[in-house]
C-alpha positions in Angstrom: 8.3 43.1 -10.2 8.6 40.8 -7.2 7.7 43.3 -4.5 3.9 43.2 -5.1 3.9 39.4 -5.1 5.9 39.3 -1.9 3.4 41.8 -0.3 0.5 39.7 -1.4 2.1 36.5 0.0 2.8 38.2 3.3 -0.8 39.4 3.6 -2.2 36.0 2.7 0.0 34.4 5.3 -1.2 36.9 7.9 -4.8 36.1 7.0 -4.3 32.3 7.2 -2.6 32.8 10.6 -5.6 34.8 11.8 -7.9 32.2 10.4 -6.1 29.4 12.1 -6.7 31.1 15.5 -10.4 31.6 14.8 -10.9 28.0 13.5 -9.2 26.6 16.6 -11.4 28.7 18.8 -14.8 28.2 17.2 -14.4 25.2 14.9 -14.9 25.1 11.1 -18.7 25.2 10.9 -19.2 28.1 13.4 -16.5 30.3 12.0 -17.7 32.8 9.4 -15.7 34.9 6.9 -16.8 37.9 8.9 -15.1 36.4 12.0 -11.9 35.9 10.1 -12.0 39.3 8.5 -12.2 40.9 11.9 -9.4 38.8 13.3 -7.2 39.6 10.3 -8.1 43.3 10.4 -9.3 43.3 6.8 -12.6 44.1 5.2 -14.9 41.3 4.1 -14.4 42.4 0.5 -10.6 42.4 1.0 -10.7 39.0 2.4 -12.6 37.6 -0.6 -9.9 39.1 -2.9 -7.5 36.6 -1.3 -9.8 33.7 -0.6 -13.1 33.1 -2.5 -14.6 30.6 0.0 -14.2 29.5 3.6 -13.2 26.1 2.4 -10.3 27.6 0.4 -9.2 29.6 3.3 -9.4 26.6 5.6 -7.2 24.5 3.2 -4.7 27.3 3.0 -4.5 27.7 6.7 -4.1 23.9 7.1 -1.4 23.9 4.4 0.5 26.6 6.2 0.2 24.9 9.6 1.3 21.6 8.1 4.3 23.3 6.5 5.3 24.9 9.8 5.0 21.6 11.6 7.0 19.8 9.0 9.7 22.4 9.0 10.0 22.3 12.8 10.1 18.5 12.8 12.7 18.3 10.1 14.8 21.0 11.8 14.8 19.0 15.0 15.9 15.8 13.2 18.9 17.6 11.9 20.1 19.3 15.0 23.7 18.4 15.6 23.6 19.8 19.2 21.2 17.2 20.4 21.5 13.5 21.0 19.7 11.1 18.7 17.1 10.5 21.4 16.6 14.2 21.9 16.3 14.8 18.2 13.6 12.2 17.8 11.6 13.3 20.8 11.8 16.9 19.8 10.7 16.2 16.3 7.6 14.3 17.3 6.7 17.0 19.9 7.0 19.6 17.2 4.7 17.5 15.1 2.1 16.4 17.6 2.7 18.4 20.8 0.3 21.2 19.9 -2.6 18.7 20.1 -1.8 17.4 23.6 -4.8 17.8 25.9 -7.3 18.5 23.2 -8.7 15.0 22.9 -12.5 15.0 23.2 -12.7 18.8 22.6 -15.7 19.4 20.4 -14.0 22.0 18.2 -10.9 19.9 17.8 -12.9 16.8 16.7 -14.9 18.9 14.3 -11.8 20.5 12.8 -10.2 17.1 12.3 -13.3 15.9 10.5 -13.2 18.9 8.3 -9.5 18.5 7.6 -10.0 14.9 6.6 -12.8 15.8 4.3 -11.2 18.9 2.7 -7.5 17.9 2.8 -7.2 14.2 3.5 -4.3 13.5 1.0 -2.4 16.4 2.5 -2.6 15.0 6.0 -1.7 11.5 4.8 1.4 12.8 3.0 2.4 14.9 6.0 2.5 11.8 8.2 4.2 9.7 5.6 6.9 12.3 5.1 7.7 12.3 8.8 7.9 8.5 9.0 10.2 8.5 6.0 12.5 11.1 7.6 12.6 9.3 10.9 13.4 6.0 9.1 16.2 7.6 7.2 17.7 9.0 10.4 17.5 5.6 12.2 19.2 4.0 9.2 21.9 6.7 9.0 22.7 6.3 12.7 22.9 2.5 12.6 19.8 1.9 14.8 18.0 0.0 12.0 21.0 -2.5 11.8 20.5 -3.4 15.5 16.9 -4.5 14.8 17.4 -6.1 11.4 18.1 -9.6 12.7 14.8 -9.4 14.6 12.9 -8.8 11.4 12.2 -5.2 12.2 13.0 -2.5 9.6 13.7 1.2 9.9 10.2 1.8 8.5 8.7 -0.4 11.2 10.6 1.5 13.9 9.6 4.9 12.5 5.9 3.9 12.2 6.0 2.6 15.7 7.3 5.9 17.0 4.7 7.8 14.9 1.9 5.7 16.2 3.1 6.1 19.8 3.3 9.9 19.4 -0.2 10.0 17.8 -1.6 8.0 20.6 0.2 9.9 23.3 -1.2 13.2 22.1 -4.7 11.8 22.6 -4.1 10.0 25.9 -2.1 12.7 27.8 -3.3 16.0 29.2 -0.1 17.8 29.8 3.2 18.3 27.8 5.1 16.6 30.6 3.0 13.4 30.3 3.4 13.4 26.6 7.2 13.9 26.8 7.6 11.1 29.4 5.8 8.6 27.1 7.8 9.6 24.1 11.1 9.5 26.0 10.4 5.8 26.9 9.3 5.0 23.3 12.4 6.6 21.8 14.7 4.9 24.3 13.2 1.5 23.4 13.7 2.1 19.7 17.3 3.4 20.0 18.4 0.6 22.4 20.2 -2.6 21.4 17.6 -5.4 21.3 20.3 -8.1 21.0 20.0 -11.3 19.0 16.6 -13.0 18.8 15.8 -15.6 21.5 16.9 -19.1 20.6 20.0 -18.0 18.6 23.5 -18.9 19.8 24.1 -15.3 21.1 20.5 -14.6 22.1 18.5 -15.4 25.3 17.8 -19.0 25.9 14.5 -20.4 24.7 12.9 -22.0 27.8 9.8 -23.2 26.1 9.1 -26.9 26.6 10.2 -29.2 23.9 7.5 -31.4 22.4 
């Protein structure tokens, strides 16, 4: 009984993978169902048996891509063969690295707008899930404890890394540039900030006394 369902699922995945390639090449508006049918090596009628509209197919393709990105990022965060710094940097690259060098690209901007319109909650949840996973990792490894006396939480640290990664993917043009920026951000977060200035064990406060 499960074989037909598995075959259908596999075919749908192949269609969404083909659709993703076409959407990335032409953008959402310029892509037609005929374009996708040709890329997926399926008839137009066969395509409509799986997806009734281009919007439905776009959402399915986006969902599949998001799932793949989340899986890759989570896998990186749990790799025991990497250092903590490497796990964090690898996770964010799995999440944002594919977009490096695409800032300002007309198709990319149009796809982002379409994604926000058709699947805004999905994208928001995707980002929140990554921040939560990173915050949990920083807590489990004791990094959050180092920053607690500075009034900075694990959530703050995770959101900072996420914001840095998101900005880096838009401001860099090569994977090497992106990795360099993220290595620095990760090293800052995972370092020991020491006690706050002005405390007995912290740096002296040299501000003039009134």
